[in-house]
MARMIBA-660001 format. One record per residue (C-alpha): residue in three letters; x, y, z. Coordinates in steps of 0.001 Angstrom, whole numbers, plus 500000, padded with zeros to 6 digits. Each point is the difference from the previous one (the first is absolute). Example, Ala and Ser with C-alpha at 12.3 -4.5 7.8 and 13.67 -1.06 7.14 Angstrom:
ala512300495500507800 ser501370503440499340 
! end
This chain:
met545544925599811975 ser501451502160497233 pro498333503347499251 glu499144498795496492 ile497782497212501360 ser496731501073501606 arg498447498114502873 ser497145498888497738 asp502540498416497635 ser501103497679502795 leu496429499102500981 phe498166499599496740 ala500335498196496684 pro500289502280496970 arg496599501012498735 gly498848498769496651 ile496809499203498113 glu498977498322496775 val496950501632498398 leu497805498602497243 arg497141502141498687 arg497381497907498217 ala497580500964497278 asp497037499323502326 gly501180502832502277 cys501385497715502706 ile503519500560501316 leu502111497041501182 leu502747500593502562 arg502633497710501462 ser503399500140501644 pro503055499324497825 gln501363497905502895 lys499348496279499719 leu498641498298503094 gly502699498002501761 asp499789496575501629 tyr497516500066502879 gly500343496506501494 arg497570497192500784 arg498275500729503343 val499902502551502808 gly501030497389502592 asp503488499840498499 trp500672503511501325 leu499369498893503595 leu502230496961499552 tyr502786502195498632 trp499965502572502792 ala499587497404502747 ala503381498668498810 ala501673503291499002 ala498896502184502945 pro498410497641502543 asp500165502352502979 arg498801503138498230 pro496617501269501287 phe497299499417497412 leu496533500824501415 met499724502211503089 glu497050501358501981 arg499291501654503346 asp499141497660502875 gln497604500822502848 asn502785501861501797 gly500794502154496977 cys503277498221499183 trp500925498789496523 thr499821496228499644 gly499846497646497061 val501841497373497987 thr503312499698498209 tyr500238498377496591 arg501108496692501556 glu497110500077502470 ala497538500922497274 leu500996496986497890 glu499752497685503003 his496511501282500858 val498921499779496362 gly500833496274499984 his497737499349503001 ile497166502202498724 ala500158498507496505 ala499690496487501430 trp496938501065501983 leu498382501657496968 leu500355496792498000 arg498646497919502882 ala497076502407500402 gly498956499341496417 cys501065503273498403 thr500409499592496250 ala499868502124496861 glu496201499770500274 arg499897500449503813 pro502183503067500735 leu501063501560503265 ala497992503091500971 val501474502622502345 leu497572502499501513 cys502271502113502178 asp502545502761499528 asn503712499800499212 ser502042498058502554 val503005497681500177 arg497681496994500190 his497990501272497032 gly503255500255498052 leu501110496496500970 leu496650498541498970 thr500330501751496644 leu503506498645499463 ala498937496476500969 ser497118500116497525 leu502305501202497221 his502479497279500967 val497635497083499330 gly497769501485497307 thr496945500665502137 pro498463503366499028 val499699502572502759 ala497213502568500121 ser500689502933502314 ile496648501663500575 ser499602503615501062 pro499522500113503799 ala497450502751499412 tyr497597497379498661 ser500124498303503424 leu500498502879502433 met498471503117498421 ser496965498543498254 ala496497499978501421 asp498581497215497827 phe503128498005499021 gly498634499984496435 lys503374500143498233 leu501562497464502366 lys497186497539499312 ala500395500450496248 val503754499453500204 ile499832496861502161 ala497287498518497797 gln502243500431496956 leu503073498525501672 asn498750496841501740 pro503139500174502179 gly501718496997501522 ala501327502070502905 leu499147503413501404 tyr502272502080502232 val499027502720502454 cys502307501362502660 asp497367500040502758 ala496804497939500073 val498323502483502342 his500888503073497951 phe498739498332496818 ala497046498240501619 gly497397501946498029 ala501711499333496677 leu500475496291500740 ala496350499670500956 ala498898501783496826 val501789497515497725 arg499587496851502118 asp497580498352497573 leu502004500928496894 his503077497810500533 asp501413496947501755 ala503543501348500353 gln502224499334502975 ile500191503225501996 val503411501052501302 val500399502560502792 asp502946501430501909 arg498189499683503282 his496595498928501260 pro499389501044503628 ala497451497288500808 gln502044497309498228 thr496733498690498638 gly498384499758496613 asp501052498342496803 val503192501968499377 thr503692499276499546 leu502455502029502042 trp503100501464498366 arg502338498021502226 glu498414496755498756 ile500910500941496430 leu503631500613500940 asn500094496579501646 thr499141498329496682 arg503078498257498658 ser501157500789496493 asn500107496935497789 ala500748498656496552 gly496587501153498799 val501097503611500456 gln503045499458497802 arg497937498239497335 ala497480502841499981 phe502810502579499795 asp501591498169497070 ser496694500094498121 val499610503794500279 gly500723501867496783 pro499321503337498300 asp496403499082499142 thr499123498920503550 ile497387502272501566 ala501708501960502770 lys497292502359501222 leu496376500919499610 leu499787503757500439 phe496619501666500159 thr499030503180498227 ser498297502678502093 gly496514498936498941 ser498956503637499752 thr497718499248497078 gly498777496583501173 thr501297496786501532 pro503794499971500442 lys501730498008497262 ala502781497520500787 val502978500811497788 val502054496904499232 thr503649500875500707 thr502577497458498849 gln503549499441501161 arg501145501305496601 met498236503324500542 leu501792500533503326 leu503359498846498644 val499772502173496902 asn499067503119501949 gln503066499732502217 gln502261499466496989 gln498472503072498375 ile500737502051503125 arg503631498893500013 gln500438500942496346 val498659503547500364 trp501653500457503417 pro503440498490499300 phe501258500890503482 met497700497334501492 pro502167496887499455 gly502584501439502398 his497529501656502342 val498629498524503238 pro496619501736500351 ile498669501105503361 leu496308500875499960 val497663501414502616 asp496726499229498320 trp496295499986500914 leu498515499286496571 pro497533497105500363 trp500917496602498639 ser496417499569498835 his500977502410497218 thr502571499476497299 phe502172503059500789 gly500844498952503552 gly499576496242499757 ser501659499301496637 his502156502996499012 asn501463500934503392 phe500051496632501806 asn501638498220497069 leu502459502844499408 val501358499447503525 leu500083496211499601 arg501611500108496551 ser502926502090501279 gly500368498516503483 gly498876503134501806 thr498076500744503170 leu496335500953500150 tyr498896501839503141 ile496229499569500092 asp498499503376500844 gly496928499739502215 gly499120503596499176 arg498399501373496864 pro499096503416498537 ala496994500592502232 pro499743502596502797 gln499878497442502820 arg502816497790498709 phe502570502125498186 ser501882500739503218 gln500987496310500069 thr501471500312496512 ile502058503013501076 ala501194498182503143 asn501146497077497849 leu501790502273497541 arg501766501749502873 glu501578496653500914 val500536498455496564 ala501324502027497074 pro498805498361496770 thr502089499611496874 leu496884500077497793 tyr496695501611500867 phe496679499083498403 asn496664501615500729 val496736501278498558 pro499308503736499566 arg498235500363503347 gly502994498504501777 phe502403502483498413 asp497584502831500755 met499954499090503710 leu503777499474500099 leu500792503424498548 pro499189502173503078 ile502298497870502200 leu502820500156497465 arg499501503754499810 ser499883500724503742 asp502396497452501535 pro503593500269498706 gly501164497056502116 phe497339497707498597 arg500637501292496483 asp503743499310500201 his499398496491501334 phe497304499187497438 phe502179501020497053 ser503268498648501446 arg500183496863497835 leu497054500447497680 glu500610499216496327 leu496612500961498587 met496306500449500798 leu497176498607497917 cys496365501044499929 ala497509497699498316 ala496284499320499600 ala499086503670499531 ala501707503207498940 leu501891501939502655 pro498826503638500147 gln502605502318498502 his500508502112503136 val500737496904502115 trp502388498571497408 ala501874503283499593 glu500510500639503713 ile501111496450500819 glu502497500110497145 ala501280503375501265 leu500416498692503557 ala501739496851498748 ala502395502024497842 asn501734501350503105 arg501150496662501400 ala503731499331500264 gly500063497133497500 gly498288501902497228 ser496425500224498808 val497394497265500402 pro497651499809497029 val496250499554500434 val498792497807497144 ala496698498484498969 ser498899496753498420 trp496781498590498613 gly498323496618499798 ser497109497980501378 thr499164496866501941 glu499741498196496676 thr503584500912499047 ala501783498871503201 pro500115503192500156 leu502819501781498150 val499427501130496397 thr501710503381499761 thr502413501814502263 cys501773503314499939 his503606498765499971 phe501285503536499538 glu499594503299501836 ser496932501720498607 ala499372503730499994 thr496556499697501545 ser497726497744502005 gly497722497507498295 val502475498597497470 ile499573496223500162 gly502982499403497767 leu500416497424497262 pro499093496322499551 val502320497590501788 pro501803497240498062 gly497750497253498660 val496851502149499992 gln498202501408496967 leu497480502830500253 lys497268500783497506 leu498613503543500117 val496498500047498526 pro498280503301499107 arg496845500442502101 gly498460503434499451 pro502602502522501128 lys501995497370501882 leu502358497110499400 glu498798496844501748 val502932497795501005 arg500014496202499631 val502709497548501081 lys501580496784498747 gly502872498126501647 pro501046497021502143 asn499001501861503182 val496331500237498918 thr497458497697501656 pro498561497043498078 gly496582501027501347 tyr497526499952502873 leu499275496988502194 lys496918498059498851 arg498877502892497781 pro500788499245496343 asp497407502593499008 leu501830502810501821 thr503337498712498713 ala498781500194496404 gln498733503550500539 ala503332501089501483 phe502049499411496840 asp499656501432496523 ala500265498068496723 glu503800500401499962 gly500415498655503545 phe500634503333501710 tyr498620500355503524 ile497463502848500152 val500914501956503132 gly497499502843499640 asp502612502710500618 ala501187502764497699 val503475501434499493 arg501514502779497939 pro503566500736498980 val501873502815501706 asp500899501036496457 pro498092498399497086 gln503091500502497829 asp502359498317502485 phe498621496986501854 glu503372499516501661 leu499066502779502454 gly497446497627501482 leu496277499592500490 leu497595501807502287 phe497095498240501678 asp496855501546498523 gly497286498561502238 arg497462497232499662 val498261499970496623 ala496634499408501666 glu500388502994502350 asp500137502613497264 phe496792501586498750 lys498593502832497909 leu498342503198501130 ser496702500935498389 ser502030502152497584 gly501668496831498675 thr503353500917501595 trp501950497047501386 val501019500152503673 asn503217498336501103 ala498740499087503474 gly503378498719501193 ala501789503230499136 val497282502140501607 arg500188497849503134 leu503773500437500338 arg499851503776499500 ala497196500290502544 ile501867497950502617 ala503061502202499518 ala497994503231500223 leu498122498907503128 ala502898498312501812 pro500334499187502814 leu496343500416500964 val498635497590497402 gln501139496392499787 asp498221498922496818 val497582501299497393 val497263498569497793 val499191501948496832 thr496378500449498850 gly498463501440496844 his498965497294497540 asp497601501616497502 arg499913503156502151 asp500956503557499161 trp502898500201502454 leu502139497959502399 gly499422499389503680 leu502085498332502699 leu499231497681502905 leu502780500708502484 phe501177497426502542 pro501677502020502756 asn503131499207501956 leu498130500249503277 gln503050500247502245 thr501428502872497958 cys496607501711499814 arg499635499841503792 glu503450501527500398 phe499184502716497457 cys496891501192501848 arg501142499170503545 phe499398503568501222 asn496381499946498811 val498858496419500600 pro500382497864503168 lys502526497171499741 glu497411497211500228 ala497286501718497954 pro498005497791497609 ile501224499909496435 gly497044502030498730 glu500973502897502243 val503606499843498807 leu499004500048496334 ala497598502896500583 asp502766502250501340 gln500089503171497916 ser503776500384500037 leu500354496471498629 arg497385500576497318 lys501640503295499055 arg503317498210499475 ile498323497340497822 lys498286502702497964 glu503303501773499436 gly501439496735498670 leu497086499576497603 glu500429503561498770 glu503697499389499402 leu499114496934497932 arg497673502162497898 arg502758502579499435 gln502357497253498874 gly497367498249497880 thr499661500160496254 gly496252499417499834 ser496979498546501769 ser501396496455499691 thr503054500817502142 tyr498564501443503220 ala496977499565502275 ala497329502612500610 arg498632498369503163 ala501163497560502653 leu498639498066502961 leu501993498834503015 met499189496377500891 ala499139499479503667 glu499708496238499416 pro503345498311499280 ala500332497767496962 ser498567496547500738 ile501950496758499575 asp496821497913500184 ala498444501986497168 gly503140499752497866 glu500693503740500111 ile503536499471501277 thr502555497209500267 asp502038499191503106 lys502922501797498320 gly497938503185499886 tyr499115500241496300 ile496712501672499162 asn497798498348497368 gln498474502923498128 his497208498017498356 val498718498416503210 val500114503272501936 leu498009501789497310 glu497419497230499903 arg499628499628503769 arg499926503748500683 asn497781500939497099 ala497755502149502220 leu502994502137500977 val501020500305496364 glu496485501198499163 ser500229502589502782 leu503127501422498349 tyr497948500749496909 ser496820501241501684 ala498707503308498661 ala500531501862503238 ala503206499852502008 his499634498805503597 gly502062500320503124 asp501992496785499603 leu501392501013496620 ile503298501742499447 asp499159502051496947 ile502128502089497610 met497399500320497255 asp499673503458498522 
! end
């Protein structure tokens, strides 16, 4: 590479933006690049790679002995033929989709590909609804909406409670990997693979087109019943074409991913899975995740397999950073063939972004940029991406080809709305919600806000500016940017605090509900508190509380007014609840639900007299 050409020049398309400022105050943005040809159906990618690279590993996972096992592209296509024939025989149709309740696996992936192959929608449902829920409320709501023709779980015993909870809500054929008693009305996986492919599979494949429903992806349901987002083949095809246009190195790149992101969500199941398939790469399914009990598995996998692209959420990068910092051997291996890292779904705290970029800059092959993107389940998901090296964290880049953004003034913010071929046609069986989701000009109303890095130069990119509904006013009438306060607080209290909820609507000052990183907190006060002490004892440790108070005081010193820092905080002994909708299985906190559910704690923040649980910096 010549010295005149930077590494980013070889990775990214040139940045550019077309801006139209309207008389009504709205700003329209779009890429000057025209969207290229995106094909007819996702199944064509599998056919291509089964012929072009038949023996290349496609989907890999750990077996019971800890060894990597999986399928090549040729094997995947062969299995897809058998599974597709069974799905058609089982009565799966556009109105009777396949539902998958369990986590990522090779068999989960093959079922997804078979469904896409013959035009039967697949609905991957968060395993948390089956395995971490006390009342199965969300699972029942989802199954009732779907009326599935087939339902897959990996283990009938493990999912016994969930299956019992929805027994009267469907008449689907239940598929399991294994069933110890060999009894019950279930179909074993090996029976599916013994189904012979037939002419009906080819006819169904030939009928699949861009408007065929590919997936039904459910929203988090944090504000009510989860909604089924209709995801068409076109949406998936377009998103991958958009990626290839902003990352022009992709057509010649064979991606290798080590990825845990759940396929019940659009980031892992649509963006990452299809990126591997589109380019004939290999996806190593990571059984770990960014949680204290499971992250060691992620690190073990990354020690064996060096990825070429790395995707994660902020918590994953936060947990990866200490290992990159302390283990030079792991760091060298991790960066050895990495092209870029991408953080999505939430903003990466600045201190994490800066240190990872600094560590990556020292690798032999040159720097590895950490970039961000933005989108939603309803947009398949990609809408904007930072296809350039930004100067700071949080820059979500510019709209990808084929997408148009409308920035609508909403108080002090710019609400962002989206139009393009990767936007959903609506929600399953809910025309009322579909109508509410689009404005009069056909733009999808996301509910997020953005702001330009420089209002005079949109080409420098956009910054995510939080959820419109999360912002509020203090009693003084001053607007609070809750998302910005949250990020600054996480940075100031790292690594002791994992997430933050901001309080203060119609109050005189801000407060914080702090969700601790319990493992780090235990390590911090290990000389004062026994190793197995209850969480309340850990959070009551005076050295820990002193450190939190110092962080709050630093935020006040950096602040520019009462809307930018918190005067009081409470450490949460109770973790965020999935059942209550406070958190998703990817670890995202829902501010609104937490504030509503923990209203008594919020009130205690604003009680006239301070009490022992508070961490207080009020004058």
